[in-house]
C-alpha positions in Angstrom: 0.0 0.0 0.0 1.3 3.4 -1.2 1.8 6.1 1.6 -0.4 8.9 0.9 0.6 12.5 1.7 -1.9 14.1 4.1 -3.7 16.9 2.4 -3.6 20.4 4.0 -7.3 20.8 4.7 -6.9 23.7 7.1 -10.1 25.6 7.0 -10.3 29.2 7.9 -12.7 30.0 11.0 -14.6 33.1 10.7 -15.0 36.2 12.9 -18.6 37.7 13.2 -19.1 41.0 15.0 -21.1 44.0 14.9 -20.3 47.9 14.4 -22.7 49.9 16.2 -23.2 53.7 16.3 -25.4 56.1 18.3 -25.8 58.1 15.2 -27.8 57.0 12.1 -24.8 56.3 10.1 -25.9 55.4 6.4 -24.4 52.7 4.4 -22.8 55.4 2.1 -21.5 57.3 5.3 -19.8 54.1 6.5 -18.5 53.2 2.9 -17.0 56.7 2.6 -15.3 56.5 5.9 -14.0 53.0 5.0 -12.7 54.4 1.8 -10.7 57.2 3.4 -9.0 54.7 5.6 -8.5 51.5 3.7 -6.0 51.1 1.1 -8.0 48.0 -0.3 -10.2 47.5 -3.2 -13.8 48.3 -2.0 -17.2 47.3 -3.4 -20.4 49.0 -2.4 -23.8 48.0 -3.2 -25.8 51.1 -1.8 -29.4 49.6 -2.5 -28.4 46.5 -0.5 -26.6 48.4 2.3 -23.7 45.9 1.6 -19.8 46.9 1.6 -16.9 44.4 0.8 -13.4 45.2 1.5 -11.1 42.9 -0.5 -8.2 41.4 1.4 -6.6 39.1 -1.2 -7.6 36.7 -3.8 -10.2 34.9 -1.6 -10.5 36.8 1.4 -12.6 39.9 2.3 -14.3 41.8 5.1 -18.0 41.7 4.5 -20.3 44.3 6.0 -24.1 44.5 5.9 -26.6 46.9 7.4 -29.0 44.9 9.8 -32.2 45.7 11.4 -32.5 46.6 14.9 -32.6 43.6 17.3 -35.9 42.7 18.7 -34.9 40.3 21.5 -35.6 41.8 25.0 -31.8 41.3 26.2 -30.7 42.6 22.9 -33.0 45.7 22.8 -31.7 46.5 26.5 -28.0 46.6 25.4 -29.0 48.7 22.3 -30.8 51.2 24.7 -28.3 51.3 27.2 -25.7 52.2 24.6 -28.0 54.4 22.6 -27.5 52.3 19.4 -29.3 53.7 16.4 -27.8 51.6 13.5 -26.0 48.1 13.4 -23.7 46.7 10.9 -22.7 43.0 10.7 -19.2 42.3 10.1 -17.8 39.0 8.9 -14.1 38.1 7.8 -12.0 35.1 8.3 -9.7 34.8 11.5 -6.5 35.3 9.7 -7.6 39.0 8.8 -8.8 40.1 12.3 -6.1 42.4 12.6 -7.0 44.1 9.2 -10.6 44.3 10.2 -9.7 46.0 13.6 -7.1 48.2 12.0 -9.7 49.6 9.6 -12.6 50.0 12.2 -10.4 51.4 14.6 -9.8 54.4 12.2 -13.5 54.3 11.1 -14.4 54.6 14.8 -12.0 57.5 15.0 -13.6 59.2 12.1 -17.3 58.6 12.6 -17.7 57.2 16.1 -19.5 54.0 17.2 -18.1 50.8 18.4 -17.2 47.3 17.4 -18.5 44.4 19.6 -18.7 40.7 19.8 -21.4 38.5 18.1 -22.1 37.0 21.3 -25.2 36.8 23.9 -24.1 39.9 25.6 -22.0 41.5 22.8 -18.9 41.4 25.0 -16.2 42.0 24.4 -16.5 45.4 22.9 -13.2 45.4 20.5 -13.0 48.9 19.5 -14.5 51.9 21.2 
């Protein structure tokens, strides 16, 4: 029997988090802020409220405007932090630092914060 080489089947894990803001930041406002700080190619589909920041041949940061959460505990968090707009952020774990750098600059420009997609939205990564 021949020895078979093990295939490298390493799969990327993904990071899901949220960008939240107390101001009603539209997707165009967010796109423009990202465009000012990111050196990457950026795709913007305004009608769908979707932004994609390309990070390489097969990687990206995907951003999508979400409806306000309706769960009682989620609403309590949103009310406590005066959140008026929510965007979902997804990228692969290899590019977490890229995402954090871009959103640190975005938060510096237009405010808001980035938090975890967890039951209590903790930790808050960028404020």
